[in-house]
C-alpha positions as CSV (number, residue, x, y, z in Angstrom):
1,M,-16.6,146.4,-47.4
2,D,-15.4,145.6,-43.9
3,L,-12.0,144.2,-43.0
4,M,-13.1,140.6,-42.7
5,K,-14.6,140.6,-46.1
6,I,-11.4,142.0,-47.5
7,L,-9.4,139.3,-45.7
8,F,-11.7,136.6,-46.9
9,W,-11.7,137.5,-50.6
10,G,-8.0,138.6,-50.5
11,S,-6.8,135.3,-49.0
12,L,-9.0,133.3,-51.4
13,L,-7.6,135.3,-54.4
14,M,-4.0,134.7,-53.2
15,L,-4.6,131.0,-52.8
16,G,-6.2,130.8,-56.2
17,Y,-3.4,132.8,-57.8
18,V,-0.5,130.7,-56.3
19,Y,-1.9,127.3,-57.1
20,I,-4.0,127.9,-60.2
21,G,-3.5,131.4,-61.6
22,Y,0.3,131.3,-61.8
23,P,0.5,128.0,-63.6
24,I,-2.1,129.2,-66.1
25,L,-0.2,132.4,-66.7
26,V,3.0,130.6,-67.2
27,F,1.4,128.2,-69.7
28,L,-0.1,131.2,-71.7
29,L,3.2,133.0,-71.6
30,S,5.0,129.9,-72.9
31,I,2.9,130.1,-76.0
32,L,3.8,133.7,-76.6
33,R,7.4,133.4,-75.6
34,N,8.7,130.0,-76.5
35,K,12.5,130.1,-75.9
36,K,13.5,126.6,-77.0
37,V,16.7,125.2,-75.8
38,R,19.1,124.4,-78.6
39,K,19.8,120.8,-77.8
40,Q,22.0,118.3,-79.7
41,T,24.4,115.5,-79.0
42,F,27.1,117.1,-76.8
43,Q,29.6,115.1,-74.8
44,P,31.9,117.2,-72.7
45,Y,33.9,115.8,-69.8
46,V,31.7,115.6,-66.7
47,T,32.3,115.2,-63.0
48,I,29.6,113.5,-61.0
49,L,29.7,114.7,-57.4
50,I,28.1,112.5,-54.7
51,A,27.9,113.7,-51.1
52,A,27.4,110.8,-48.7
53,Y,26.9,110.5,-45.0
54,N,26.6,106.9,-43.7
55,E,25.1,105.6,-47.0
56,G,26.5,102.1,-46.7
57,E,23.1,100.6,-47.8
58,T,22.8,102.6,-51.0
59,I,26.2,103.9,-52.2
60,D,27.2,100.6,-53.9
61,E,24.1,100.6,-56.2
62,T,24.5,104.3,-56.9
63,I,28.2,104.0,-58.0
64,K,27.4,101.0,-60.2
65,N,24.5,103.0,-61.7
66,K,26.9,105.9,-62.6
67,L,29.5,103.6,-64.0
68,H,27.1,102.0,-66.5
69,L,25.4,105.2,-67.8
70,D,25.1,105.6,-71.6
71,Y,27.9,108.1,-71.9
72,P,31.6,107.7,-72.9
73,R,33.3,106.3,-69.7
74,E,36.5,108.1,-70.5
75,K,34.6,111.4,-70.2
76,I,33.2,110.7,-66.7
77,E,34.9,111.4,-63.4
78,I,33.1,110.3,-60.2
79,I,33.9,111.8,-56.8
80,V,32.3,110.6,-53.6
81,I,32.6,113.0,-50.7
82,S,32.2,111.3,-47.4
83,D,30.8,113.7,-44.9
84,G,32.5,112.2,-41.8
85,S,30.8,108.8,-42.4
86,T,31.2,106.3,-39.6
87,D,29.7,103.2,-41.3
88,K,31.0,101.1,-44.3
89,T,30.4,103.9,-46.9
90,E,34.1,104.6,-47.5
91,D,35.1,101.0,-47.7
92,I,32.6,100.4,-50.4
93,V,33.7,103.5,-52.4
94,K,37.4,102.3,-52.2
95,K,36.4,99.1,-54.0
96,Y,35.9,101.1,-57.1
97,D,39.2,102.9,-57.0
98,S,40.5,100.8,-59.9
99,Q,37.6,102.1,-62.0
100,G,38.5,105.7,-61.4
101,V,36.0,106.5,-58.6
102,K,37.6,108.9,-56.2
103,L,37.0,109.3,-52.5
104,M,37.3,112.5,-50.6
105,R,36.6,112.7,-46.8
106,Q,35.5,115.6,-44.6
107,E,36.8,114.6,-41.2
108,I,34.3,116.9,-39.4
109,R,30.7,116.4,-40.6
110,S,29.8,119.7,-42.2
111,G,26.8,118.9,-44.5
112,K,26.2,118.5,-48.2
113,T,26.9,122.1,-49.2
114,A,30.4,122.0,-47.6
115,A,31.0,118.7,-49.3
116,L,30.2,120.2,-52.7
117,N,32.3,123.3,-52.0
118,S,35.3,121.1,-51.1
119,A,35.1,118.9,-54.1
120,A,34.2,121.3,-56.9
121,P,37.7,122.9,-57.2
122,H,39.2,119.5,-57.7
123,A,36.8,118.4,-60.4
124,V,38.2,118.1,-63.9
125,G,34.9,118.1,-65.8
126,D,33.6,121.1,-67.7
127,I,30.2,120.1,-66.3
128,L,29.5,119.3,-62.7
129,V,26.6,116.8,-62.1
130,F,25.1,116.5,-58.6
131,S,23.8,113.1,-57.5
132,D,22.4,112.1,-54.1
133,A,23.8,108.9,-52.6
134,N,20.6,107.0,-53.3
135,S,19.8,108.5,-56.8
136,I,19.5,106.0,-59.6
137,Y,19.7,107.5,-63.1
138,D,18.0,106.2,-66.2
139,K,20.7,104.8,-68.5
140,T,20.4,107.8,-70.9
141,A,19.9,110.4,-68.2
142,L,23.4,111.9,-68.3
143,Q,23.3,112.3,-72.0
144,K,19.9,113.9,-72.0
145,L,21.0,116.2,-69.2
146,V,24.2,117.4,-70.8
147,Q,22.8,117.9,-74.3
148,N,21.2,121.1,-73.0
149,F,24.6,122.7,-72.5
150,N,25.1,122.8,-76.3
151,D,23.0,126.0,-75.9
152,P,25.5,128.6,-74.7
153,T,22.7,130.5,-72.8
154,V,22.1,127.5,-70.5
155,G,24.1,127.4,-67.3
156,Y,22.2,124.9,-65.2
157,V,20.0,121.9,-66.0
158,T,17.8,119.7,-63.8
159,G,16.2,116.4,-64.6
160,K,12.9,114.7,-63.7
161,M,12.4,112.8,-60.5
162,I,10.2,109.8,-60.5
163,Y,9.3,108.0,-57.2
164,T,9.7,104.3,-57.6
165,N,7.6,102.9,-54.7
166,P,4.0,103.2,-55.6
167,D,3.0,101.1,-52.6
168,G,-0.2,103.0,-52.0
169,T,1.0,104.9,-48.9
170,I,-0.5,108.4,-48.7
171,V,2.7,110.3,-48.5
172,G,4.2,108.4,-51.4
173,D,1.2,109.2,-53.5
174,G,1.2,112.8,-52.4
175,C,4.9,113.1,-53.3
176,S,4.1,111.8,-56.8
177,A,1.2,114.2,-57.3
178,Y,3.3,117.1,-56.0
179,M,6.2,116.3,-58.4
180,K,3.8,116.0,-61.4
181,Y,2.5,119.5,-60.5
182,E,6.1,120.9,-60.2
183,N,7.2,119.2,-63.4
184,F,4.3,120.8,-65.3
185,L,5.5,124.2,-64.0
186,R,9.1,123.5,-64.9
187,K,8.2,122.5,-68.4
188,Y,6.5,125.8,-69.2
189,E,8.8,127.9,-67.1
190,T,11.7,126.6,-69.3
191,N,9.8,127.8,-72.4
192,I,9.6,131.3,-71.0
193,G,13.2,131.4,-69.9
194,S,14.2,129.8,-66.7
195,I,12.7,127.5,-64.0
196,V,12.3,128.2,-60.3
197,G,13.3,125.2,-58.2
198,V,15.2,122.0,-59.1
199,D,15.7,118.4,-58.0
200,G,19.0,118.2,-56.2
201,G,19.6,114.5,-57.1
202,I,20.0,115.1,-60.9
203,D,21.3,118.6,-61.5
204,A,24.2,119.9,-63.6
205,I,26.0,123.2,-63.9
206,R,28.9,124.6,-66.0
207,K,31.9,124.4,-63.7
208,R,32.9,128.0,-64.4
209,L,29.6,129.2,-63.0
210,Y,29.9,127.3,-59.7
211,Q,30.2,129.7,-56.8
212,P,31.0,128.5,-53.2
213,M,28.1,128.7,-50.8
214,N,27.7,129.1,-47.1
215,Q,27.3,125.8,-45.3
216,D,23.8,126.6,-44.2
217,Q,22.6,127.4,-47.8
218,L,20.5,125.0,-49.8
219,P,22.6,124.1,-53.0
220,D,19.5,122.9,-54.9
221,F,18.1,126.5,-54.6
222,I,21.1,128.8,-54.2
223,L,23.2,127.5,-57.1
224,P,20.4,128.0,-59.7
225,L,19.8,131.5,-58.4
226,K,23.5,132.3,-58.7
227,V,23.4,131.1,-62.3
228,I,20.5,133.4,-63.0
229,E,22.4,136.2,-61.3
230,Q,25.3,135.6,-63.8
231,G,23.0,135.9,-66.8
232,F,22.5,132.3,-67.7
233,R,19.3,130.1,-68.0
234,V,18.2,127.3,-65.6
235,V,16.2,124.7,-67.6
236,F,14.3,121.5,-67.1
237,E,15.1,118.3,-69.0
238,P,12.1,115.9,-68.7
239,E,13.9,113.0,-70.4
240,A,16.7,112.9,-67.8
241,I,15.1,110.6,-65.4
242,L,16.0,110.1,-61.7
243,K,14.4,107.2,-59.8
244,E,14.3,107.6,-56.1
245,K,12.2,106.1,-53.3
246,S,9.8,108.5,-51.7
247,L,9.6,109.0,-48.0
248,N,6.6,106.8,-47.1
249,T,5.7,108.0,-43.6
250,A,4.3,111.3,-42.6
251,G,7.0,111.9,-40.0
252,K,9.9,111.6,-42.4
253,E,8.1,113.6,-45.1
254,Y,7.3,116.3,-42.6
255,K,10.8,116.6,-41.3
256,M,12.1,116.8,-44.8
257,R,9.6,119.5,-45.8
258,V,10.5,121.6,-42.7
259,R,14.2,121.3,-43.5
260,V,13.9,122.1,-47.2
261,T,11.5,125.0,-46.6
262,L,13.6,126.5,-43.9
263,R,16.7,126.4,-46.0
264,A,14.8,127.8,-49.0
265,L,13.5,130.7,-46.9
266,W,17.1,131.5,-46.0
267,A,18.1,131.2,-49.6
268,L,15.3,133.7,-50.6
269,Y,16.6,136.0,-47.9
270,D,20.2,135.7,-49.1
271,M,19.3,136.2,-52.7
272,A,16.6,138.8,-52.3
273,K,18.3,140.9,-54.9
274,L,16.7,138.6,-57.5
275,L,13.3,140.1,-56.5
276,N,14.4,143.4,-58.2
277,F,11.8,143.5,-60.9
278,K,13.6,146.4,-62.6
279,K,16.7,144.3,-63.1
280,Y,15.4,140.7,-63.4
281,G,11.9,141.4,-64.7
282,L,10.1,138.2,-65.5
283,Y,12.2,136.0,-63.3
284,S,11.5,138.2,-60.3
285,W,7.8,137.6,-60.9
286,Q,8.4,133.8,-61.2
287,L,10.5,133.7,-58.0
288,L,7.9,135.7,-56.1
289,S,4.9,133.6,-57.3
290,H,6.4,130.1,-57.4
291,K,8.4,130.3,-54.2
292,S,7.9,133.3,-52.0
293,L,4.1,133.3,-52.0
294,R,4.0,129.5,-52.1
295,Y,5.8,129.3,-48.8
296,L,3.4,131.9,-47.3
297,C,0.2,130.0,-48.3
298,F,-0.2,128.7,-44.8
299,L,-0.9,132.3,-43.8
300,F,-3.5,132.7,-46.5
301,L,-5.1,129.4,-45.4
302,I,-5.3,130.6,-41.8
303,I,-6.7,134.0,-42.7
304,F,-9.2,132.4,-45.1
305,Y,-10.5,130.0,-42.4
306,I,-10.8,132.6,-39.6
307,S,-12.5,135.2,-41.9
308,N,-14.8,132.5,-43.3
309,L,-15.8,131.6,-39.7
310,Y,-16.4,135.2,-38.8
311,L,-18.6,135.8,-41.9
312,W,-20.7,132.6,-41.3
313,P,-24.0,134.5,-40.7
314,E,-23.6,136.5,-44.0
315,N,-25.1,134.2,-46.6
316,L,-25.5,130.7,-48.0
317,F,-22.4,130.9,-50.2
318,I,-20.2,131.8,-47.2
319,K,-21.7,128.8,-45.3
320,I,-21.0,126.4,-48.1
321,I,-17.4,127.5,-48.4
322,F,-16.9,127.0,-44.7
323,V,-18.4,123.6,-44.8
324,L,-16.2,122.6,-47.7
325,Q,-13.1,123.9,-45.8
326,N,-14.0,121.8,-42.8
327,A,-14.7,118.7,-45.0
328,F,-11.3,119.2,-46.6
329,Y,-9.5,119.2,-43.3
330,V,-11.5,116.3,-41.9
331,N,-10.4,114.3,-44.9
332,A,-6.8,115.3,-44.2
333,L,-7.2,114.2,-40.6
334,V,-8.7,110.9,-41.7
335,G,-5.8,110.5,-44.1
336,H,-3.4,111.0,-41.2
337,I,-5.1,108.5,-39.0
338,K,-5.1,105.9,-41.9
339,E,-1.5,106.5,-42.5
340,K,-0.7,106.0,-38.8
341,S,-2.5,102.7,-38.9
342,G,-0.6,101.6,-42.1
343,N,-3.6,101.7,-44.4
344,S,-3.9,103.3,-47.8
345,S,-6.5,106.0,-48.1
346,G,-6.8,106.4,-51.8
347,P,-8.0,109.9,-52.7
348,L,-7.4,111.2,-49.2
349,Y,-3.7,111.6,-49.9
350,L,-4.4,114.9,-51.7
351,P,-5.9,116.9,-48.8
352,Y,-3.5,115.1,-46.4
353,F,-0.4,115.9,-48.3
354,F,-1.5,119.5,-49.0
355,T,-2.1,120.1,-45.3
356,L,1.1,118.4,-44.4
357,I,3.3,120.6,-46.6
358,N,1.6,123.8,-45.4
359,V,1.9,122.9,-41.7
360,A,5.5,122.1,-42.4
361,A,5.9,125.5,-44.1
362,A,4.4,127.2,-41.0
363,H,6.8,125.3,-38.8
364,A,9.8,126.3,-41.0
365,F,8.6,130.0,-41.1
366,I,8.6,130.1,-37.3
367,K,12.1,128.6,-37.2
368,F,13.2,131.2,-39.8
369,L,11.8,134.1,-37.7
370,L,13.8,132.7,-34.7
371,G,16.9,132.7,-36.8
372,Q,17.4,128.9,-36.8
373,K,19.4,127.3,-39.6
374,I,20.1,123.7,-40.6
375,V,23.4,122.4,-42.0
376,T,23.3,118.6,-41.5
377,W,20.6,116.0,-41.2
378,K,20.1,112.3,-41.1
379,P,19.6,110.9,-44.7
380,R,16.1,109.6,-45.4
381,E,15.0,110.5,-42.0
382,G,14.2,114.1,-43.0
């Protein structure tokens, strides 16, 4: 078999493994190795940390939401960390001072990670809960999240994100489909031990397990990995619901995907020790399959396309595969054009969103190779 055939079948195999094979294997393993979390009503003192930069339009609703959660009010501390905000964010937070909401300010804008690092030592809660400035929790979300900590093996819990603007836009639909896929994986990864990847807007960690991070590190990725490193589980709680608006334009979604992927690549680099199969076993396989290989799928897609083109004269099967590949990318292009014109494209959001996240991964990978890092960004603009 010549090189191009090896590349063709190898890249096809890797794509099939990452997107289909791995989820199937996780599902099957969850049947054989069902490590249920020992949940029950559990109400420790919690501190909700909210990092905010110029969130004047959303912070009021977010604070009200946290003050009215179905959880004993005397057991909730709320700290808002203003990351050098220059709008009305801090004035709004101060209005809730009489209700126990605390304001901390970083004079020099340093990013979300630095904000969490500065606030965590001052928190009085046994459990630290991380909320974004626009994250709206279901009324029972905090209780559902925290009940998992009744299990002493659990060190970190993430909830379930639901996008609340089903306006028919392609990227919004794509985000929803992507999150359904991720939540499927998280459900069954929890059953085999720990999950890979969390939602930063509704997470919780035992305070004693919190470890300070570098400013450029992605807390949604690094903190769970640090918990795994300390020998505790990271689990998914599907009944802890976070409602958040999706980014409904390709530009915003693309910027966000590049940012998150770049920071995740650096996190994988910083925590490469967890890929030690001898020490971390099953979790190393999960981390490699769910994250490392997923971020490299753009390479497999490029190799698959080029090798398919080269092998065009071989046989009818090869020709059919190449035609299907081109049809997929044409649909993605049409989806992009429709999104630009403000029209909904129905089923076209799947090829469009799939292509968008892989192009973003390629962009982030180039930045990673160039040594670029991201510490701060503009909220809801990517």
